[in-house]
LUMTI-996745 format. One record per residue: x, y, z of N, C-alpha, C in turn; residue in three letters. Coordinates in pm, whole numbers, padded with zeros to 5 digits, always signed. Atoms other than C-alpha are relative to their C-alpha. Layout:
<lumnus>
XYZXYZXYZala ...
</lumnus>
This chain:
<lumnus>
+00075+00124+00021-00512+07707+26151-00142+00015+00051met +00136+00005-00051-00882+07646+26191-00007-00090+00123thr +00020+00092-00112-01019+07474+26499+00005-00144-00047his +00001+00136+00054-01075+07166+26285+00141-00049-00029lys -00137+00040+00032-00716+07161+26161+00080-00028+00126glu -00071+00021-00127-00583+07194+26516-00045-00130+00067arg +00054+00121-00061-00812+06917+26636+00054-00125-00070phe -00049+00115+00076-00706+06679+26358+00149-00022+00025ile -00143+00016-00028-00337+06748+26412+00021-00062+00138lys -00012+00056-00135-00388+06668+26780-00039-00147+00001thr +00037+00142+00010-00568+06342+26697+00110-00082-00067leu -00113+00066+00067-00268+06259+26478+00127+00008+00084lys -00110-00013-00096-00045+06336+26779+00114+00084-00054arg -00096-00098+00048+00126+06624+26604-00008+00123+00089glu -00003-00119-00083+00228+06941+26785-00083+00112-00061lys +00074-00119+00043+00000+07245+26767+00040+00116+00090val -00039-00114-00083+00094+07593+26885-00119+00056+00078pro +00105-00071-00071-00100+07796+27137-00080-00087+00096gly +00088+00072-00092-00395+07673+27341-00018-00146-00039leu +00037+00140+00020-00451+07302+27383-00143-00006-00057val +00137+00013+00049-00758+07206+27173-00094-00052+00109pro +00099+00042-00100-01075+07155+27375-00134-00026-00068thr +00139+00021+00041-01428+07023+27327-00071-00069+00115phe +00074+00081-00097-01701+06854+27526-00084-00102-00075glu +00083+00104+00059-01872+06529+27448-00144+00049-00012leu +00131-00064+00003-02196+06703+27540+00007+00124+00090val +00017-00118-00084-02268+07054+27669-00151+00022+00013phe +00145-00003-00017-02621+07030+27810-00052+00132+00057tyr +00045-00119-00071-02631+07370+27983-00035+00114-00094leu +00035-00104+00097-02762+07556+27680-00114+00090+00049thr +00106-00083-00055-03070+07677+27869+00059+00106+00092met -00062-00095-00091-02856+07838+28137+00085+00102-00077glu -00091-00090+00072-02610+07985+27885-00070+00084-00105lys +00059-00069+00115-02830+08077+27589-00152+00015+00006phe +00145-00005-00009-03189+08037+27707-00069-00091-00100gly +00056+00091+00099-03245+07748+27464+00019-00145+00044lys -00005+00142-00034-03322+07379+27518+00101-00070-00090val -00099+00075+00078-03042+07146+27408-00071-00088-00103his +00064+00081+00104-03120+06960+27081-00039-00141+00044pro +00033+00136-00045-03113+06622+27257-00131-00004+00077val +00120-00005-00084-03397+06733+27482-00123+00051-00075his +00113-00040+00084-03620+06837+27192-00050-00121-00077arg +00059+00113+00071-03858+06582+27040-00097+00051-00105his +00078-00052+00112-04013+06641+26700-00092-00109-00055phe +00093+00104+00041-04303+06401+26681-00078+00042-00126tyr +00078-00048+00114-04469+06622+26419+00090+00054-00112gln -00095-00048+00101-04160+06676+26203-00056-00010-00142trp +00049+00021+00136-04324+06531+25893-00121+00088-00033lys +00114-00089+00022-04626+06759+25941+00041+00145-00015gln -00046-00138+00009-04414+07074+25951+00014+00043-00146met -00027-00056+00132-04395+07300+25649+00151+00003-00021ser -00143-00009+00028-04058+07331+25477+00062+00118+00075lys -00049-00117-00071-04024+07674+25635+00021-00030+00150glu -00013+00037-00141-04086+07534+25986+00120-00091+00022glu -00114+00090-00011-03836+07255+25930+00132+00076-00009gln -00123-00076+00019-03574+07500+25808+00032+00084+00124glu -00021-00077-00122-03623+07718+26116+00054-00087+00113leu -00048+00091-00104-03575+07419+26346+00144-00042-00026gln -00136+00039+00037-03264+07305+26159+00097+00114+00029ile -00088-00115-00017-03114+07654+26162+00022+00033+00147thr -00010-00032-00143-03189+07710+26531+00095-00096+00070asp -00087+00097-00065-03018+07387+26637+00144+00015-00047gln -00135-00018+00053-02720+07439+26407+00068+00120+00065ala -00058-00122-00058-02668+07791+26540+00033-00020+00147gln -00026+00025-00142-02691+07668+26900+00130-00078+00019leu -00127+00074-00007-02412+07416+26841+00118+00093-00027tyr -00108-00091+00034-02199+07686+26681+00023+00103+00109ile -00013-00099-00107-02272+07941+26953+00072-00060+00122asp -00068+00067-00112-02162+07688+27217+00150-00012-00027thr -00140+00013+00035-01837+07619+27034+00073+00134+00006ala -00061-00133-00002-01767+07990+26992+00017+00051+00143lys -00004-00053-00136-01845+08071+27355+00116-00056+00080ala -00102+00065-00083-01592+07824+27492+00125-00041-00076tyr -00120+00033+00076-01337+07789+27215+00013-00147-00035gly -00005+00142+00037-01432+07429+27135+00047-00016-00144his -00048+00029+00135-01254+07286+26835-00086-00101-00074ser +00085+00103+00059-01506+07007+26776-00142+00016+00051ala +00141-00001-00035-01884+06982+26780-00053-00142-00011ile +00062+00133-00004-02050+06657+26885-00148+00020-00024phe +00136-00030+00046-02383+06660+26701-00095-00112+00039val +00108+00092-00038-02688+06490+26855-00132+00070-00024gln +00131-00060+00023-03045+06552+26747-00094-00105-00056ser +00100+00085+00063-03370+06388+26646-00032+00047-00141ser +00020-00050+00136-03361+06595+26327+00085-00079-00099leu -00080+00071+00101-03230+06448+25999+00146+00043+00003pro -00142-00030-00023-02853+06424+26044+00062+00077-00116ala -00065-00064+00114-02751+06522+25692-00041+00146-00012glu +00046-00138+00011-02965+06836+25693+00060+00087+00110arg -00057-00078-00109-02837+06946+26034+00149+00024-00023leu -00143-00016+00028-02473+06884+25943+00022+00101-00114leu -00011-00094+00113-02524+07070+25615-00017+00143+00047thr +00025-00136-00049-02662+07372+25800+00115+00050+00086lys -00116-00040-00081-02374+07374+26050+00115+00042-00090ile -00106-00035+00095-02127+07373+25760-00034+00128-00076arg +00042-00119+00073-02328+07636+25578+00026+00127+00081glu -00016-00117-00086-02310+07873+25876+00146+00021+00039ile -00135-00013-00060-01960+07797+26010+00112-00034-00096ser -00103+00041+00093-01779+07676+25700+00070-00126+00050gly -00078+00117-00039-01501+07428+25770+00076+00026+00130asp -00072-00044-00120-01408+07586+26104+00011-00109+00104glu +00005+00096-00110-01507+07298+26334+00004-00144-00047tyr +00001+00146+00018-01444+06925+26352-00138-00049+00043phe +00134+00049-00032-01789+06762+26335+00003-00150+00021leu +00001+00141-00035-01851+06427+26498-00138-00041+00050thr +00129+00054-00043-02150+06204+26579+00022-00135+00067met -00001+00136-00054-02234+05881+26761+00033-00101-00109his -00025+00103+00098-02113+05566+26592+00060-00125+00059gly -00058+00115-00069-02051+05275+26830-00100-00117+00001asp +00091+00114+00006-02210+04934+26757+00020-00102+00111pro -00034+00102-00098-02061+04753+27056-00095+00000+00120thr +00079+00011-00123-02225+04637+27378+00045+00104+00101leu -00039-00086-00111-02230+04862+27682-00062-00052+00129asp +00053+00040-00129-02318+04839+28049-00152-00006-00007ile +00146+00010+00006-02676+04714+28077-00067+00083+00108pro +00076-00069-00104-02946+04899+28265-00063-00102+00094asn +00056+00090-00101-03141+04756+28556-00098-00100-00054gly +00100+00092+00052-03403+04594+28336+00058-00116-00079thr -00054+00107+00083-03171+04388+28118+00135-00052+00047asn -00131+00042-00048-02864+04330+28333+00009-00151+00016met -00004+00144-00019-02955+03973+28424+00001-00073-00134met +00007+00064+00132-03043+03884+28065+00135+00008-00072glu -00129-00014+00068-02717+04024+27926+00107-00082+00070leu -00099+00078-00074-02512+03863+28202-00006-00148-00038ser +00016+00140+00039-02655+03523+28110+00046-00022-00144glu -00033+00018+00142-02613+03576+27736+00151+00009-00027arg -00145-00009+00018-02246+03669+27773+00065-00138+00007leu -00054+00135-00014-02188+03307+27870-00077-00102-00083tyr +00083+00100+00067-02479+03125+27705-00020+00027-00149asp +00029-00034+00140-02515+03311+27376+00097+00104-00055asp -00094-00100+00053-02192+03491+27280-00013+00019-00151pro +00015-00011+00146-02252+03413+26912-00114+00094-00037glu +00113-00087+00026-02589+03585+26925+00033+00146+00025gly -00040-00138-00031-02439+03895+27088+00094+00054-00107leu -00091-00043+00107-02166+03908+26825-00080+00033-00126ile +00082-00024+00119-02426+03881+26549-00079+00130+00011ala +00076-00125-00019-02633+04164+26698+00090+00122-00016glu -00093-00111+00017-02328+04389+26719+00038+00018-00147gln -00035-00008+00143-02237+04304+26359-00112+00064-00080glu +00113-00063+00068-02588+04403+26249+00000+00151+00026lys -00008-00143-00032-02558+04735+26433+00114+00066-00075his -00114-00056+00071-02217+04786+26279-00031+00019-00148met +00038-00011+00141-02353+04719+25931-00085+00123-00025ser +00086-00118+00014-02621+04984+25980+00080+00130+00013asp -00080-00121-00021-02369+05238+26110+00096+00025-00115met -00091-00017+00112-02124+05173+25829-00074+00042-00126leu +00081-00045+00113-02404+05215+25577-00026+00151+00010glu +00017-00144-00020-02479+05557+25729+00130+00073-00031phe -00130-00065+00023-02107+05641+25723+00031+00008-00149ala -00024+00000+00144-02082+05543+25356-00085+00105-00069glu +00090-00097+00062-02382+05756+25266+00041+00144+00032asn -00041-00135-00037-02264+06060+25461+00132+00035-00063ile -00130-00023+00061-01918+06018+25312-00014+00051-00144asn +00022-00043+00139-02063+06074+24965-00031+00149-00009lys +00035-00141+00001-02167+06425+25068+00122+00090+00005thr -00121-00081-00006-01808+06541+25102+00049+00019+00141gly -00063-00032-00128-01696+06716+25421-00100+00029+00111thr +00099-00026-00104-02014+06714+25632+00044-00052+00136leu -00036+00065-00126-01868+06482+25896+00148-00038-00003leu -00143+00028-00009-01510+06438+26016+00031-00128+00076asp -00031+00117-00079-01538+06152+26259-00118-00050+00080gly +00101+00060-00085-01733+05931+26492+00053-00012+00143phe -00032+00019-00141-01736+05933+26872-00075-00122+00048thr +00055+00132-00030-01792+05581+26996-00034-00007+00148met +00045-00028-00137-01998+05627+27311-00070-00117+00066cys +00053+00110-00080-02058+05288+27467+00088-00017+00122lys -00073+00014-00126-01958+05267+27833+00020-00147+00034asp -00033+00138-00038-01783+04949+27944+00024-00016+00149tyr -00058+00011-00134-01686+05033+28300-00079+00073+00108cys +00040-00069-00121-01804+05116+28648+00125+00069+00058phe -00116-00062-00062-01580+05324+28875+00098-00103+00057asn -00086+00101-00063-01449+05008+29041+00070-00089-00102ala -00055+00095+00096-01393+04790+28736-00090-00006-00123asn +00086+00019+00117-01521+04705+28387-00115-00096+00032pro +00110+00097-00011-01858+04533+28364+00038-00129-00069tyr -00042+00117+00078-01706+04299+28106+00140-00043+00044phe -00133+00048-00034-01415+04079+28210+00093+00018-00120ser -00092-00011+00114-01099+04116+27997-00018-00113-00103pro +00017+00112+00092-01164+03771+27850-00124+00018-00087glu +00124-00021+00075-01523+03847+27751+00014+00120-00093ile -00020-00117+00086-01426+04189+27621+00082-00039-00123phe -00085+00040+00111-01154+04033+27407-00069-00091-00099gly +00067+00095+00088-01381+03762+27268-00122+00058-00071asp +00132-00041+00051-01711+03945+27215-00003+00144-00052ile +00013-00142+00032-01653+04321+27197+00116+00054-00083ile -00115-00059+00067-01299+04406+27089+00005-00028-00151ala -00005+00023+00146-01322+04234+26746-00095+00091-00078pro +00095-00089+00067-01631+04440+26657+00050+00143+00003ile -00053-00136-00014-01478+04762+26790+00114+00023-00099leu -00114-00013+00090-01159+04703+26593-00043+00007-00147ser +00046+00004+00138-01339+04619+26270-00072+00129-00038lys +00074-00123+00027-01567+04923+26297+00096+00119-00015cys -00098-00108+00009-01275+05160+26363+00077-00009-00131ile -00071+00018+00127-01084+05013+26068-00085+00045-00118asp +00089-00036+00110-01387+05060+25844-00019+00151-00008ser +00010-00146-00001-01436+05421+25952+00127+00063-00057tyr -00127-00057+00046-01068+05491+25893+00016-00015-00150arg -00013+00022+00144-01083+05342+25544-00084+00100-00080ser +00083-00102+00064-01353+05601+25463+00052+00141+00025met -00057-00130-00029-01139+05884+25600-00049+00065+00127gly +00052-00055-00125-01314+05929+25934+00096-00028+00116phe -00072+00018-00124-01138+05979+26267-00095-00059+00104tyr +00082+00059-00105-01259+05799+26580+00052+00039+00137thr -00030-00020-00142-01271+05886+26949-00082-00103+00077ile +00069+00101-00080-01356+05599+27182-00022+00052+00142lys +00036-00044-00135-01542+05697+27500-00036-00119+00087his +00058+00073-00113-01580+05502+27818+00054+00063+00126thr -00049-00050-00127-01566+05647+28165+00016-00118+00096asp -00023+00108-00096-01499+05450+28482+00141-00055-00009gly -00133+00063-00007-01203+05221+28550+00021-00091-00121asn -00026+00076+00122-01094+05109+28205+00130-00080+00004met -00136+00052+00002-00750+04991+28314+00012-00150-00028met -00016+00143+00033-00812+04612+28303-00019-00032-00148pro +00022+00027+00143-00917+04643+27935+00060+00108-00090ile -00047-00113+00080-00735+04957+27824+00094-00043-00112val -00091+00047+00106-00467+04767+27631-00079-00051-00119glu +00082+00053+00110-00736+04591+27428-00068+00113-00077gln +00063-00113+00068-00914+04919+27356+00100+00070-00090ile -00102-00070+00079-00593+05084+27238+00044-00083-00120ile -00036+00087+00113-00511+04783+27020-00102+00008-00114gln +00100-00020+00105-00834+04861+26831+00027+00127-00081cys -00055-00116+00071-00656+05183+26723-00097+00116-00023lys +00072-00128+00013-00898+05468+26791+00102+00113-00005pro -00090-00115+00004-00747+05809+26726+00004+00071+00134asp +00007-00065-00130-00864+05944+27062-00064-00090+00103gly +00057+00077-00110-00951+05799+27402-00058+00098+00102leu +00074-00090-00088-01211+05974+27621-00069-00087+00104his -00028-00130-00057-01253+06043+27914+00109-00004+00106ser -00113+00010-00094-00959+05918+28123-00048+00043+00139ile +00085-00040-00113-01180+05923+28431+00072-00013+00134asp -00065+00009-00131-01014+06013+28764-00090-00061+00106pro +00090+00064-00096-01327+05898+28949+00005-00152-00012gln -00022+00143+00017-01251+05555+28807+00143-00041+00027gly -00139+00032-00035-00891+05575+28923+00096+00001-00117gly -00087-00004+00117-00748+05639+28576+00087+00125+00008val -00096-00107-00019-00433+05853+28596+00047+00053-00136asp -00034-00058+00130-00381+06090+28303+00150+00001-00025leu -00146-00002+00018-00006+06128+28360+00052-00138-00037lys -00040+00137+00034+00036+05750+28355-00040-00034-00143tyr +00048+00030+00135-00173+05722+28040+00083+00072-00105met -00084-00073+00094+00029+05993+27866+00138-00064-00011met -00134+00060+00002+00358+05831+27966+00001-00133-00074asp -00001+00136+00052+00255+05484+27857-00059-00013-00140lys +00075+00025+00123+00021+05530+27561-00009+00119-00096tyr +00020-00118+00084+00054+05879+27413+00061-00013-00139ser -00052+00024+00135+00251+05742+27118-00099-00078-00085asp +00097+00083+00072-00053+05532+27023-00137+00065-00014lys +00135-00057+00001-00363+05741+27101+00001+00136+00070val +00016-00131-00063-00459+06100+27185-00093-00012+00120thr +00080+00005-00122-00593+06145+27537-00095+00120+00007met +00102-00105-00014-00914+06344+27596-00053-00002+00143cys +00048-00006-00138-00996+06455+27948+00079+00104+00079gly +00075+00091-00085-00992+06464+28243-00036+00068+00130asn +00037-00074-00120-01116+06731+28483-00112-00074+00075val +00089+00082-00084-01297+06558+28769-00139+00065+00010asn +00136-00054-00002-01673+06610+28727-00057+00009+00142cys +00048-00008-00138-01731+06544+29096+00040+00134+00063ala -00041-00130-00052-01530+06856+29179-00083+00111-00063his +00082-00101+00067-01721+07056+28918-00141+00003+00057leu +00137+00010-00051-02049+06935+29067-00011+00047+00145gln +00019-00023-00144-01993+06956+29443+00125+00047+00072thr -00124-00040-00067-01631+07052+29513+00007+00149+00025gly -00024-00141-00023-01495+07383+29627+00065+00062-00123thr -00068-00067+00112-01363+07644+29385+00148-00034+00000glu -00142+00032-00009-01014+07568+29512+00027-00140-00056gln -00016+00136+00053-01062+07198+29430-00012-00001-00152glu +00016-00009+00145-01184+07284+29079+00126+00057-00063val -00119-00065+00055-00890+07517+29014+00119-00094+00002ile -00114+00092-00013-00637+07263+29142-00012-00115-00098ala +00017+00116+00087-00787+06981+28939+00016+00038-00148asp -00020-00046+00138-00798+07183+28615+00149+00015-00028val -00144-00017+00018-00433+07275+28662+00071-00135-00006lys -00059+00134+00002-00346+06913+28739-00023-00069-00133arg +00032+00063+00128-00525+06790+28425+00083+00061-00112ser -00079-00066+00104-00352+07048+28206+00148-00038+00010leu -00140+00035-00018-00009+06975+28354+00028-00143-00048lys -00020+00140+00039-00047+06599+28308-00022-00020-00150asp +00032+00020+00141-00207+06620+27965+00099+00065-00094gly -00093-00074+00085+00042+06871+27826+00144-00048+00016met -00136+00042-00037+00342+06677+27959+00085-00044-00119ser -00074+00045+00117+00438+06542+27615+00006+00106-00110lys -00002-00107+00098+00377+06866+27429-00089-00025-00121gly +00089+00033+00112+00118+06702+27201-00091-00114+00043lys +00083+00118-00023-00154+06438+27182-00094+00011+00117gly +00090-00018-00114-00389+06590+27440-00110+00098-00036tyr +00117-00086+00019-00741+06737+27416-00063+00021+00137ile +00049-00036-00132-00870+06920+27723-00152-00007+00005phe +00144+00006-00021-01221+06845+27853-00029-00059+00138cys +00039+00062-00127-01415+06713+28150+00021-00151-00006thr -00015+00145-00008-01397+06353+28267-00128-00073-00037ser +00121+00063+00052-01746+06288+28129-00063+00095-00100asn +00059-00101+00086-01954+06575+27991-00054+00111+00089cys +00062-00109-00076-02119+06902+28095-00148-00032+00008val +00134+00059-00009-02437+06738+28215-00099+00092+00072tyr +00107-00074-00066-02769+06874+28334+00017-00005+00153thr -00017-00007-00146-02738+06990+28696+00136+00049+00041gly -00130-00056-00033-02372+07087+28681-00012+00153-00001met +00010-00146-00002-02342+07454+28782+00078+00062-00117pro -00065-00063+00115-02264+07663+28474+00122+00080+00044leu -00113-00082-00044-02037+07890+28677+00125-00084+00026glu -00115+00087-00022-01816+07590+28760+00068-00034-00133arg -00062+00027+00130-01767+07504+28394+00070+00124-00051tyr -00063-00123+00047-01692+07867+28318+00126+00030+00080glu -00123-00010-00078-01439+07871+28602+00105-00093-00058leu -00091+00097+00061-01283+07559+28452+00062+00056-00127met -00049-00051+00127-01254+07728+28113+00087+00125+00018met -00086-00114-00031-01105+08044+28266+00140-00047+00036lys -00130+00055-00040-00827+07841+28427+00069-00064-00121ile -00055+00060+00122-00781+07653+28099+00064+00106-00089tyr -00056-00104+00088-00731+07974+27900+00127+00061+00059arg -00117-00059-00065-00477+08096+28156+00118-00096+00006glu -00106+00098-00024-00279+07772+28184+00017-00103-00110asn -00002+00105+00102-00344+07569+27869+00073+00035-00127gly -00074-00042+00119-00096+07730+27631+00133-00074-00006val -00129+00065+00019+00192+07521+27496+00110+00106-00014tyr -00114-00090+00010+00525+07697+27540+00086-00040-00120gln -00081+00028+00120+00724+07725+27216+00147-00021+00038ser 
</lumnus>
C-alpha cells in the first residue's frame, strides 16, 4: 500500500499492517534538517513580478521540501501551508511524488481562542452578539467550501482538510460547553458534512484540555482528532477505550519532554504513546501532541522517530 492508502485506512479505523502511520501537523525544522526555510516562513510580496521561470522554481523548491520531509521521517501525510498559489503547489507535489502521500490543508471556519488584543471583544460578543459570530463563521465556511469545490474539480490534488482552530487552554476550554454547543459546534458539523459530501477527509485539531467539549467535537464526526494533548490532561488510553469506534486518534508525544525533558523522559513518553495508541490494533496515527515547532531540538524529534520505528509495528 502507498502511504496515502495506509493513512486513509487508518482514518476509516481499518487495520493496517506494519508501522503505525505517522505525520506532523507542521515540521518547522527544515532549516536544521535540510538547510532550507520552511514555506510558511517565506513571504512572496513580489510573486506577481516574478517571471514564469522564477515562479516555477519557487513552486518546485517548496514542493520538493515537503516531499523530502515526508521521506526523511516516513510521514504518510503532508500538511501543505504556503503563501504560494495552492493549486499550483499541490499540482507540483503530485507531479513529483505521484499519489504516494495524503495531502491536506487548513480548512476550519470556526472561532478559536482569541489573542490578547481581541479577547475582551470576543468575550463580550459571545454573550451580546452570538448571531453576529455565527454569521461570520458561516461566511468563512462559505469561502472555504467554495475553495474545496474548486479544488475538487481538479481531481486528486487534495485528500482532506485539517481543521486547525484551537478551543482550549491546558486547564480548560476557552468556550464553555454551552457556548460551544450553541455557536461553534453547528458550524463545525456542517462544514465537516460538506467536506465529506465532496469526498474529503477531515482531521480536527485542538490542543489543551478538550475534555469538557470532546463529546460535542466527536458528534461533529471528524475522521481524525488531533492532538490528544497530555499537557492538557487528555489521556490517550482513555480516548482510545471510549471513542476509537467513532474517530481516529492522532498524537500524543508530550512536546514539553521533547523541548526540555531528558532523553529518558522522551523515550518513555514515546513508548507510552505508542502502547496506548496501538491498544486497539487500529485507528491511531502517531505524532507529537502539537507540532514540530521552531526551537524544538531536531535531535529530540529524531530520537522520537527512532523509538517509533523500533516500537510502532503492529503485531500480526
